N, C-alpha and C positions, 0 to 999 in steps of 0.2 A: 585780345581774349578778355584781358582785363575790362575792356572796354564793353563788350560783351556782357560781360558778367555784372558791370555796373548797373546796366539797363535792366537786366532782370531784377536786381534788387530794387530797382525802383517803380518797376511793376508790383514788383511782390508788397511794396510799401504800400504803394496805389491802393490795392486790392484789400489790404486789410485794413487801412482807412476806410474804404468804402463801407466793408464790412461792419466795421463798426457803428457809421452813422444810421445803416440800416438795424442794429439791435437797439442802437438808443433810440430810433423813431417807435421801433417796435412797442417800446418799453412806455414811451409816451403814450400811444394810443393804447394799451393794455389799461393803464392808468387812468386814461379819459375813459374810457370805457369802464371801469370800475365806480367812477364816479358817478357816470350818468345811471348807473345801474340803483346805485345807490339813491341818485335822487329820484328816479322811478319809483323806489320804494318807499320813500320820505313822504312823496306825494300822496301814495295809494292809502298808507298808513292817515296822513291827514284829513282825506276825503271822508273814510272810516269816523274819525273821529268828529268832524265837521258834522255829519250826518246825524248822528247819535247827541249833537248839542255841545261838546266838549271844545267849546272855543281856544282857552289855553293850548291843550293838544294839538288842535288842528293850526293854530298861527307856529307852533315851534316844528310840527311838519313841512309847513308851507317853507317857511325859510330856510330848513335844511335843505329842500329840495330847490329853492332858489340857489344857495350857495353852492351845490354840485352843479347847477346848471344855470347861469344867471341870465339866461335868454330864457327862460323856462317862463312862457305867460300865462298859462294856463293855472299856476301855481299863484304867479303876483297877482291875477284876477279872485282866486279865491281868497287870496289871506286880505285886499282890501274886502272883501264880502265879511271876514271876519270882523273887521274895523267896522264897518258899516252896522254890523247886528251889536257893536257895543256904542254905535254912534260917534265914533271917533273917525267922521268923517273929513275929515283934513288928511290924515294918515291913509283913509280908502283912495282919495283924490290924488296921493302922491305915488300908490303902486299902481293905480290905473293907467297915469301920465307915463309911467315907466313902461307899462305894458304895452301902451299905444307905441310909443317911440320904438318898439321890437316889433309889432304887427300889427299894423292901425287897420285892419280888416278884419281881426277877429269880432265875431260878433256878442262874446263874453263882454268884453271891454265896454260896449255900449249897454249891454244889458245891466251889468253893474253900476255903472253912471245914473243910469236909470233909476236904479233903487237907493244911490246916495241922495239923489236928488227928490224923492219922495220921502225918502227919511228927514230932508232938510225943509220940508214943506215946498219944496218947487214944484210944482205939478207940472207946470207948463214945459218946462225944463224937462220933467221926468217923460213926458209924453213924446217928445223930440228924439230921446236917445232911445226909447224902447220900441218907437217907430222905425228907427233907423236898423236896430237890432232885428227887428222883425223881419224887415225887406233882406237882410242877409240869412235868417233863420227861421224862415216863414211856418216852419214848423214845430216851434219849439216852444213848449206848453209854458214853461215858466214863464218866457217873453209874454207870451200871449195873457196870460194872467196878469201880469204886473200891469202890462199896458191898461186893459179892461179896468183895472183897479184905478190908475190915474185918469184913466176918462170918467169915471164913476164920481171921482173928487172934485171933478170939473161940470158934474151933472151933464156931460154929453153920454146920457144913455142908452140913447139909440144906436152910437156908434158903440159903445162899450158891449152892447149885446151882441152886434156883428162880430166882434172879435171873440166874445163868449163862445157862441154857435160854433166858431172855428176849434175852439178848445175841445168843446163837446165831441166834435166829429172825430179829434184824435185821440181822447182820452174822456168816455161818458162816467167813469169811476170816481173822478173828483168832486169830493163835497160842498169844496170853495167855490169850484165851476157853478155849482146848483144854485149854492148860497147866491152869488153875486147877479147871477141872473133874474132871481127873486126880488133881490132889491133892486134891479134896475127896473122890474116891471113894477115893481110898488113904488117906484117914484115916478112912472108915468102916469100913474093910477089906472093900470092892467091888472085888476083885482084877481080875475081867474089863473093867468100867467103867474102872478107873482105866487099867489097859492100853491099853483102845482110844482112851481120851480122849490119852494121853501119847503114842501113836503119830502121831495126829492132829497135835498140838503138832509133832512133828519133821519131820513132812510139808507144812509152813507155816511154819515159822522159819528164818530166813537159819541159813547154815553157822557164820558167825560169833558166833551166839548162845553164848555161855557155860554157858549151863545145859544145853545139850545133851548134853555127857556126861554129866552128872549123872542126866538124864533117862534117858539109853540104859543105863544102871548098873540105875538102880530097874526099868526095863522087863524087864532080866534078871533081876532078883530075883523079880519078879512074875511072870515068864514058870515059873519053878523052883519057885514058890510049894509047890504038891502035895508035891513030893519033898524041899524043903529047906523046910518049916515054920519051922524053928527060926531060923533066916537071916532070912527076912522077916519074923518077927515083930519081931527085934532092929534090922532096919533102918528108918531113918526115912523119911518121904516125901523126894521130890526136893530140894526147896529153899522158898525160901518165896513167898509171892503176889506175883502183878505186880499193878502200878497204872500206870495212864496220868494221865499231867501235862502233856498237850498244850495249846498255846496256843490260845482260843477263838477265834471269829469272833462277828462283831458281827450280832446276830439283832435 
């Protein structure tokens, strides 16, 4: 009888221990869930700050998101973009390397590396990075826009036009696309197309856009190109290319 009782006691102790493990595990899972929820909330707040141009708030939010979820690749990439905007390129590369170690196939990493390379004046590297990003995200308008800008930097105007035509098919309402197309055709000496695309840019750009005045001047030159050929040949295209470096969203 005593022997039977001892066995029942042992079973009771085992059940109690197992229940304790289950409760502890549930507690850990609940805490982890709360950390992830907090991380997602911090990321959403950082995205909003990034889009309104508040880089300090964006950095704070991205860092908080990463502290709650150390594998949060999208937050790492967007934090790198903050550093790129400040021209803190070594810090940007550090975060991109960390993101790549977590998820090397994520196209946002190559896209951000392309932006960093453009900021550093390394156009060939930017084209390589952005081309890889394009192969992984062929409908990403930002990637296509920045690839076209890099191609224009190398005077690869025809290739840039091909990329920008893809952008137009995806989103025809972006003034920077029409601007860059006008610039490409201008450089190629295609006056009618350059003038047309510059005009479309003016129709979409905000009145406060500082490029408007120079574009309007360039259109006037192009319009008088036939009668004033020498003036047209001596005038340079409107200005530099447009790139896009907005905050990303978690995919």
